[in-house]
N, C-alpha and C positions, 0 to 999 in steps of 0.2 A: 413385585412385592419388595419393599425396602427391608433393610437389615432390622429396622425397628420392629416390623411385624413378625420377624423370625425370632426376636429376643424378648418376648413378653414378660420374662421373669425379671427384667430390669425396668425401673421407672424411666420414661423418656419424656422429653420436653421439646417444644418447638425452639425455645431460645435458652441457652445457657450463658450466664454472665459470670466471669471470673474476676473477683475483686469488688469490694463494696465501697470504693471511694466515691467522690461526687459523680463521676461518669457512670460507674456501675450502679449506684443507687438510682440515678435518674432513669437509666435504661430499664432496670427491673420494675420501677414504679410505673413507667409507661406501659410496659408489657402487662402489668397487673391491671391497670385501668382499662386496657383493651380486652381483657379477658383471655390473654394468650398464655398458654402453659409455659412456665419458666422456672428456672432455679438460679439463685444467686449464691455463689460459693465465696465464703470468707474464711481465711486461715485463722483469724483470731476469734475470741469470744465476744467481740463487739464489732459494730459496723464502723466503716470509714477510719481505718487505723491511722492513716496519714494525718487526718485532722485530729484524731484522738490523741496523737503524740505531740500536737502543738503544745506550747507552754500554756499553763493555766492562765485564764483571763485574757488570752491573746485576742486582739481585735482583728477579725477576718474581714477583708474587703471584698466588695462585689464589683470587680472591674472586668472588662471595660464597661463604663457606664452607658455607652452608646448602644450596646447590644441588648436586645430583649432576652428575657429568660424563657426557655422552652422546657418545662419540666413539671410534672405533677408534684414533685418534691419542692417544698418552700425553700427559698434562699434569699436572704438579704444580709447586708453587712451587719456585723455584731460580734459579740464575744463567742469564743470557741464553744463554751458550754451551752449557750443559747442555740447555736446552729446544730450541735449534736443532738440537743433535746428535740428540736423541730424535726430533724431527720428520723429520730426514733419514733416520733408521733406519726410521721409520714409512712414509715414502714408498717406500723400497725393499722393505720387508716386504710391503706391500699392493699393490705393483706399480702405483702410481698413474701414470696416463698424464699426465705434466706436460710442457708445452712451454715451455721457457725462451726468453728474448729475443723474446717474442711479444706486443708491445703491441697491444691491441685498439683500433682507431680507428673502427670503424663496425659497426652491427648493422642488418640489414635483414630483412624477412619478417615472418611472423606465427607464432602458436602452432603448434607441431609442425613448423615449417619456417623456422627462423631461419638466416640466413647471417651468419657472423662474419668480419670482415675485419681483418687485422693490418697493422701498419705496414710489414712486409716485402713485402706484396702477396699473401699467402696468404689463402685462403678456406676456411671450414669450415662444415658444416651441423649444426645441433643441434635436437632437438625441444623441449627446455626449456633455459632459461638461468638461471644463478644469478650475480648481481653481488655480489662481495665485494671491491671494489676499494679500500676504505679512503680516507683523506683526506690522505695524506702530501704530495701534490703541491700542496696549497693552504694553505700555512702562513700564519698571521696574523703581520704584522710590528708593530713598535712604534707606527707611526703618528705619529712625531715627526721633526723634522729630525735628520739623522744616522743614520737607521735602516739605511742601506745602507753604512755605513763598514766597512772591512775587519775591525775588531776587534769588530763587532756581528754575532753569529751566532745562528742559529735551530736549531742541531743540535749535539749533543755526542757525538762518536764515542768518544773515549778520555779520561776524566778524568785519567788519570795522565800525559797529555801536558803538563799545566800544573802548575807548581810555584812556590810563593812569589809568587803573584800575588794582586791584589785583583780579585775577579770578582763582578760584579753579575748575579744570576739574577732575571729578571722573570717573574712568574707564580706561581700558587698551586695548580696542578693536580699530578697525579701526576708528569708528566715534569719539571716544575720542581723538585719536592721531591727526586726521585731524583738529578737532576743536582747539586743543591746539596749533598746529603749526600755524594755521591761526591767532589766537588771539595773539600769542606771538610777532607778528610784531609790535604791538603798546601797549602791556599790559604786566604786570608781570603775568606769568602763572605758577601755581603750580599743577602738576598732582598727583592724589592719585591712586596708583596701589596696589590692595590688595595682589598681588603676588610679587615675587622677580624678575620677568622678564616679558616681553611682549610676552606671549605665544600664544595669539589667533589672532594676527593681520597678515596682509599680509607682505611678506618679504620687499616690497618697503616701506611700512609705518614703519616697524621696523628700517630700515636704516635711514629714515628721523627723527624719534623721538630720536633715539640714538645720531644722529649727533647734534640735537638741544639741547639735555641734555648736551652733551660734550662741546658745545660752550657756555653754560650758558644761552641760550635763554629760556629754560624751566627748572624749578626745578621739580624733581620727588621724591616723598616719597614712596619708595618701602615697601612692607609688611605692609601697613597701611590701616586703615578702618575708615569711618566716624562713630562718636558716637552721635553727636548732632549739630544742627544748631540753633543759637540764634540771634534774631534781637536786635541790640544795640541801635537803634534810633539815632545813630551818623554817623560819616564818618571815616572809612568804616562802612556800616550798618549791617555787619554780623560778628559773631564769629563762626568759623567752627571748632568744636572739633574733633580730630582724635586720634586713638590709633596707635602708631608706635612701631617699634622694640625697640626703646629707651625709651618707655613710652608714657604717654599722651602728647598731644601738642594742641595748639590752633592757628588757622590762622585767622587774621583779613582780611576780604575780602569784595569786593564790590558785588560779585555774585558767585554763584556756578552753574556749568553746569555739570549735571550728565548724562553720556552716558553709561547706564548699560544694553543695549539690550532690548529685548522685548520677550513676550511669545505669543504662538499661540492664536488667537481669538477663544478659545475652544467652548464657548457656541454657537456662531454662526455656527461654522463648524459642531458641533454635531447635531445642528438643521437640517443640510442638510443630516443627516444619517451617517456621517463619524464617525468611532469609533477610539478612542485613546487607545493604549494598556496598559497604566498605568495612575494612577491618578496624578503623579507629574507634575508640571507646565511646565517642559521642554520637556515633551513627545510630539512626533509628530506622525501623522497617519502612519500606516503600509502601504507600497506600494509594488506593484509587480515590476518586472524588467522593465515593460512598464509604470511605474508611475501610475498604476490604483489602486484606493482605494478599500476598502471593498464593496463599492457600485459600481456594474458593470456599466461602462459607464461614471463614474466620475473620472477624472485624477487630480492629485495634483502635481504642479511643483513650482519652485521658493523657496522663504524663508519658506513657509508653509511646503514644502517637505523636509526641512533639512538644511537650512541656506547656500545655495550655493553662490558662487561668481556670478557677473553679467554675465560673459561669460558662466559659467555653466548653469545659468538660461535660457539664450537665446538658448543654445543648446537643453535644455530640451523642450522648446517651439516648436522648429522645429521638434524634434523627436516625441513629443506627438501627433502632428497633423498626422504624418505618422501612428502612432499606432492606433489612433482613426479611421483612414480610412481603417484599416485592413491590412496595409502594414508592412513590416519588415525593420528595419534599425538598424545597430549596433550603440551603443553610441559612442560619439566622443573619449572617453578615452579607448575604447576597445583595440586598438593596444598597448597602454602603459601597460595596465594590462596583456595582453597576453604575452608581453615580460617579465614582472615580474614573471609570473607564469610558464614560460617555463622551468625553472630549476626543477620545481616540476613535471610537466607533459606536454608533447607535444601533447597529444591526447585529454585531457579534454578541453572543452570550458570554457571561462571566467565565464559564468553564472554557470556552473557546479562546478567550484572551489569555487565561492562565495556561492553557496548553501551549499557546504560541510562546509565551514567556519561558515556560519550562524547557521547551525544545530549543529555543534560540539563544538562551543565556546560560552558558556552561557553569558560570559561577553559582547559579541557583539550582543546578540539577541535583545537588545533594539534599535539597529541601523536599520534604513530602508535601502533599497538597495542603494539609493543614498549616504547616509552617509558611508556605508560600502565600497563602491567603492572609495570614497574620502580618507578614512582611509588607505585602502590597497595601494593606490598610494604613500603614504608616508612611508609604512612599507615594510618588506621583508618576503617572504614565504620561509622557509628553510627546507631542508631535510637532516639533519646531519646523518652521518653513526653511527651505533650502537657503543657505547663506546666513541664517540667523545665528548670532554669536551666543554660544552656550556660556563661556566665560572668557575673560581677557587675560592675556599674560600679565603677571604681577598682581592680579586680583587676590584678595584675601577672602576666599570663600571655601567652604569645606563639604559641600554636597558631593556625593559619590554617584557616578553615572555608569549605567550598563546599556549597551546598544542592542536593542531588540530587533530592529530592522533598519535597512539602509546603511548609510555610512556617516561618520563624523570626520571632518577634515581638521588636521592639526597643522598649525603654521610652523614652517621650518625656517630657522634663522641661521645666518652665517656672519660672524663678526658683528652681530647685532642688527643686521639688515635682512629684510624679507627675501627668502630664497624660493619659496613656493609652499604648496600644501600637500601633505600626504594623508591618505585616507586610513581610518580605522574601520574595519568591517564589522558587520553584525556579529554578536557573540562576544566581542571584546568589551573591556571596561576602561575607564579613565577617571582621573581625579583622586587617585590613591595617594599622591604626594601630599595634598592638602589634608587628607584624612589622617595620615600617619605622622607627618612632621609638623603640620601647622604652618608651613612656609607658603610663600606666595605661589600662585599658579605659574608653572614654568613655561607654558605655551598658551597661545590663543587657540580655542577650539570653536568650530562653527558647524552647523548642521549641513550634511550633504544631502544628496537626493534620497527621498523616501525615508528620512530619519525618524525613528521612534526610539525614545529613551525612557529608561527608568531613572528617576532622580531620587536617591535615597538620602534623607537627612542624616546628619552625623550620628545622632543618638541611636536610631534603629540599626544603623550600619555597625556601630561598635558593639551593640548587643548581639548582632548576628555573628560577627567575627569572634566574640568571646565564647559563643555557645557552639560554634561549628568549626572544628579543626580543619576540615577540608577547605572551607571558605578562606580561613586565615592563611593556609598554605598557598592557595592559588594567588591571593593578593600579594603575599610576600614574594613569590617567584617573579611575578610580573614587575613588581616594584623594583626588585633587584636589577633586572635587565634594563629597565627604563632609567633607573638612577645611574647605573654604570655608563650607559650610553650618553645620558644628558651631561653628567658632571665629570666623567673620567675618560671615556673613550668614544667620542662622537663619530670618529671616522672608521671604527672597526667594522669589518664585515660581520653579518649575523652569525656565521658559523664560528668565528673567533669569539664573539660575545657569548654564544652558547657554551663554548669550552670554558670560558672564564667562570661562568655560573656553575657548570657541571663539575668543575675541578675541585669544588669544595668551598662553599660560602657559609659563613656563620653570621648570625645576628646576635649581638650581645648588648645587654643593657647595663649602664653604669650610673650609680648615684652621684650626686654632686660631690666633687672632691676625690672621687675614685680614679685611680690611675689606669689608663689604657695600656701604656707600656712606659718603661723607664729608660733613661739615658744609660747606654751600655748594654742593653738587652739585645739578644740576637733577633734579627728581623723575622717576624712570623707572618707578615702579610701586609696588604694595603687596607687602611681603615677609611671607609666612606661614611661620613657622618650623616645619618638619615634623620636624626632628630636631636635637638638640643645644641650644645656647643662645647668646644674644648679650648683649653689654653696650652700653649707650648712653651716650655721653659728649659733652661740649662743651668747647671751649677758652675758659676764663675767666681773664682777667688773665695770659695767657701760659702757663697750665698746664691740663692735661687733668683734667676733673672727671667722674667716672663718675656718671651720674644714675640709672640703673636697670639691671635685669637681666631678660631675658625668656627663658623656657624654651620647649621645643617645645609647640605648640598656641596660641601667641600670634602676633600680627602687629605689624609696625612699618612706618613709611613713609607712613602715611595722612595725617599732618599736612600735609606739603608739598602733597599732592594736593588736600586740602580748602581750603587757603588760596592755592593757586597761587603758592607761594613756594619758594625754594631750600631744600634740606635744612637743618634747624635743628640737627642733631646728627650725630655720627658713630656708625655701628653696626658693631661688630666681633664676630667669632665668638669665643666664650669657649673652645669646644672644637670638634671636628669637627662641622660644622653643615650641614644641607641646608635650603634655602629655596625655597618656591614663589613665583614672582614674577608677579603679575597686571599685565597691560599697563595703563599709566596712562590712555590715552585711553578704553579700554573701561571701566575702573573708573569714571572720571568720568561717562561717558555713562549707565551703569547706575545709579549713585548719584543722578544728576540726575532720573531717572524714578521713583525710589523714595524719597519724602520721609521715610517712617518709618525707613528704613534710614539715610538721611543724618542724621536727628535722633539716632539712637542712636550713630552714628559721631562726631558732634560732641560728644555727651555724654561719650563716652570720651576724646575729644581734650581737652576741658576738664579732666577728671580728671588726665590726664597732664601738662598744663600746670601744674596746682596741685602735683602731686607733684614735677615737675622744679624748680619754684620753691623748694619746701621743701628739696630736696636741694642746690640751689645756695647757699642761705643757711646751710645747716648747716656746722659747722666741719669741714673736710676730709672730706666724705662719700665722695668718690670713692675715697680710699685704703682705706676700710673695705670697700667692695664689691670693689675690685680684689684686696685681700688675701684675701677669702673665695673669690673666683673662682679665685685661684691655688691654693687648698687643695682644689679639686675640687668646690666647690658647683655649678659650672656643669654638671656631669654627674651630680650626686648626686640621690638621692631622699630621703635622711635623713642629717643630719650631727649629731654630738654636739659641742656648744659648751659652754664653761665660762666663766661670768662671773667673772673674777679678782677683781672688787671684792667678791664675795660668798663666794668660795672660802676655806675655813679650813684647807686642806691636810690634812684628816683621812684622806684616801685611802679613805673608805668606798665610793666608786664602784668603785674597783679591787677592793676586798675583796668587795663584793657580786657583782661580775662573776665573780670566781674561785669564789665559793660556789655559784653556779648552773651553773658550767661545769667541773665536775670538777677544781677546784683551779687551773685555768689562766685568768688574767684575759685578756680579749680587748681590753683597752684599757690605755694607759699615760698616766696623767694628766699627768705632768711632761713627757713627750715631746711634740713638736709645736710649731708656731709660735704667736706671740701678737701681736696688734695692739691697742694700748691695753689695754682690759680684756678683750677677746675672745680666748679661747684655744681652739685647735683641737687637742685631744689625739689621740693615735694611736688611731683607731677607724674601723671600716668606714663608707664613705660610701653603700653600697648603690646603686652607679651605675646609670644608665638602661641602659647597655650594659656590664655588668660585665667589666672586663679579665680578672678571674680565671676567668670561665666559659669564655672562648673557647679556652683551651689546657688543658683538663682531660681527659686520656685516658680515665679511667673514668667520666666524666660524673657526678662526685660533687657538683658545685656546681649549685644550683638556686635559682629565685626563687619564693617562695610567692605565693599570690594577693594577699596584703596588701603585697607589695613587698620583704620581707626576703630578702636573698641569704644562703643558708646552705649548709652542707656535710653530706652524709650519710655513712653508715658505709662506703661503697665507696671512700673516699679511700685511695690507695696510697702517699701520702707522697712523691710525685715532686718536689714543690716548684715546679711550673710556676706555680701561682697566686701563690705567695710572690714569685717573680721578676717576674711580670707586673704585679702591683699597683703603680701609681705612687705610692701613698701609704704604703707600708710597714706595712699594717695586718694582714698575715697572717703567722703564724709556724708553724713545725713544732714540735710538742710531743709528749713521750712519752705513750703511751696505755697505762695500766696498770689493767686492770679490777679487780685484786686490792687496789689501793691505797685505803685508807679515808681520806676527807678530812673535816676538821672543817667545821661549818657556821658561817656568820657569826654567827648568834644565839648558839651555844654559846661562841664565842670572845669576843664582845662582852660578853655578859651573865654567863656562868658562868666565863669565863676558862679554858675547857677547850681543850687542844690548841694547836698552833702557829697562827700567824696565817694565814688563808686566802690561798692563792697564794704563801706563802713557806715552806711546810713542805718538808722535805728531798725533793729530786727522786730518783726511782729511779736506782740506779747501774747496773743491768744493761744491757749493750749490746744484749741480745736483745730488749728491749722496743721495739716499733716506734714510729715517729713519724708523726703525721698532721697535716695542716693544720688550724689553728683560726683562727676569726675571729668578730667580732661577728655575731650573728644577731638582734639587737634583742629577745632573750628572747621569740621569737615564740610559744613554747609556754606562757608564763607568763601567767595572766589579768591580772596587774597591770601588764604592760608592762615596759619596760626597767628592769632591776634597778639600774643605775648611777644613773638619774634618781630612782628611788624611795628609794634609800639616801642621797641627798644631804640633809643636815640643813638647809642654808641656801637651797636652791633654785638653787644656782649652776649645776648641770648641767641641760642641757635639750637635747631633740632638736628639730632645726629642718629643715623642708622647704625646697626652693628657693623655693616660692611664698610662704613666710612669713619668710624670713631678712631681706628688705629691711625688713619691718615691724619686725622685731626691732632692726635697726640704727638705724631711725628713732626707736624708743622708748628706746634706750640712750643715756645721756648720755656719748658718747664724745668726748673732747677730745684 
């Protein structure tokens, strides 16, 4: 006889559901339609408090669109009020047993005999329990001084309550975007996005916010973070201080709305007996395929189970009731995953493949089954043949790879020559350098025997890193070791490398113009540049002289440590830069034990001294470098320069460009700044982290393996890329496939037709416009047409690694 039978004085139910969000409502409605005794506990006096707290009039999306909806409760995209109304009707229609104002404070008992206690003192008995309590009560705050000021809020109820205000919205997720768009109708809105793109939001919201930014309805400060909020006592009442890629900034605002997400209500949930696998605040409970927790009979769904979308949560509610009743039902995404995994195995079930991934890939062990399924929907499972190249050294690709089975072989080079291959075993990952720094691939990788890979595109990987602290930490640790070995200490034994990392490594981020260290400072470590670039300068005769420039993959700061002297130069970030800082004491200790490494470091040190001496004696060298850095060389991978001393103004470069690009030149020779004889025409820089790529709704902008940033035919002419490019190198041009264009050869040699690029433009307004930009003539065997067409050699393409050599060899006065 069960405990239920011994306690007839209490009402008991087969299923108890805690929380009436989308997941809980769906579970309760399904139990009701099956005629199963149930009770739905809700702490408020209304259902679905999370949706209820959405801003008035908010448009709620029904993503992902590829998933079918499994629930007796209706749901389709629409306004908040419409959805809440439909759910209220569903509650009445299905006669859901919902108990309002019943906050659950304790759960006791075991499977088939749980006692649920509410704040009011009531008790209820349930055989199975479903937790769908959400995260609303654990909002993340700014984490800066002033975060609790009256005008700093973490919720927006009615955007129409504010008018003609300057409002700062902090965050880059769905809630922040939706708040910003609604407020922008009658206010000035400035968004603060810590990252350089919107990586975590729904696709629909991504399109909306990028369109609003393009149209000037919303301002967005990318790569920025709050540092302080101060009450002014005036109008506007706030000074909101931020750190931006260009340095510190202050925004005068009427209010700040921070939408930074929430963390699980850990103390409450642990009180129910649920265990969390890790101490970090983003950790979520481990669950089985059937959403069952470590406590048999208690299931976890919705946001507490892994931040799913509304439709996913509702599907889970339906499925969990089936599981709680001992039935079997395939998850709604099962056919989609089965199709993805078919190329790997047609015999293994989806659950078996997921088990294999979870057991074999430590990086994904922190994900529960729901999160793993969601991640794999956006990634690919590959089985390349032995010897097949995954990517080549110097490729510009940014997929991230995890080895599920077999090995991947990485090419080892010595003095630029092939030395051999060393294997990466199952469970490791690679490709983190391209993901983090945007630099070229540092090695060639090929499939070894029995190789099975997960290839994760950049966007889902960034989303995972942003939401999972444990994943970010693992990637950072491996990146540090590999970066140190690749760029700083290739000959160090593994034990010494481990000591370098364990001895104290910091990762710091600097905005453009921010100083890493100053001339005269005591040495605090070696700085390995893992992203961005820096310029090195000294004060000579009262003026700053820029001595050199270093891009990601280089290091700086070793001179002072090797000589035990103060810093001999100032190092400043040219663009947004991340540096890995190795502890000075550990560095000196390891260098002292490894004479071969010290010898190599000292050799590089002497090379730098010679280069610095040459730059110091050159006529005004710092201005040349500063000028080029100001024109984007600091974040570029390829820049078109024109030597004005050789240029004869024939414009053949423009004409050649127009000839190979359907009549529209991608460069303007006359436009752009000039220093001495070095001219930087208006032409694409092919940036490490292209500004144009981050805001492209149709994903029309891509980077080829050789580094060229180009556009494909899916461009919709929205103009986001044109607006976001800081160098003005993108234009919207008419696309007329019927228009016949003359060739450069026919015009130059035969005099046939109008001049390329200057023939009459189509007059019809019906002809669409699309974005055009330099693609470095990536599909032409001879390379860039502009350079090939220059009769005097004035036009040349220069990489960041070589432009200093160019300035040294040029007689610039």
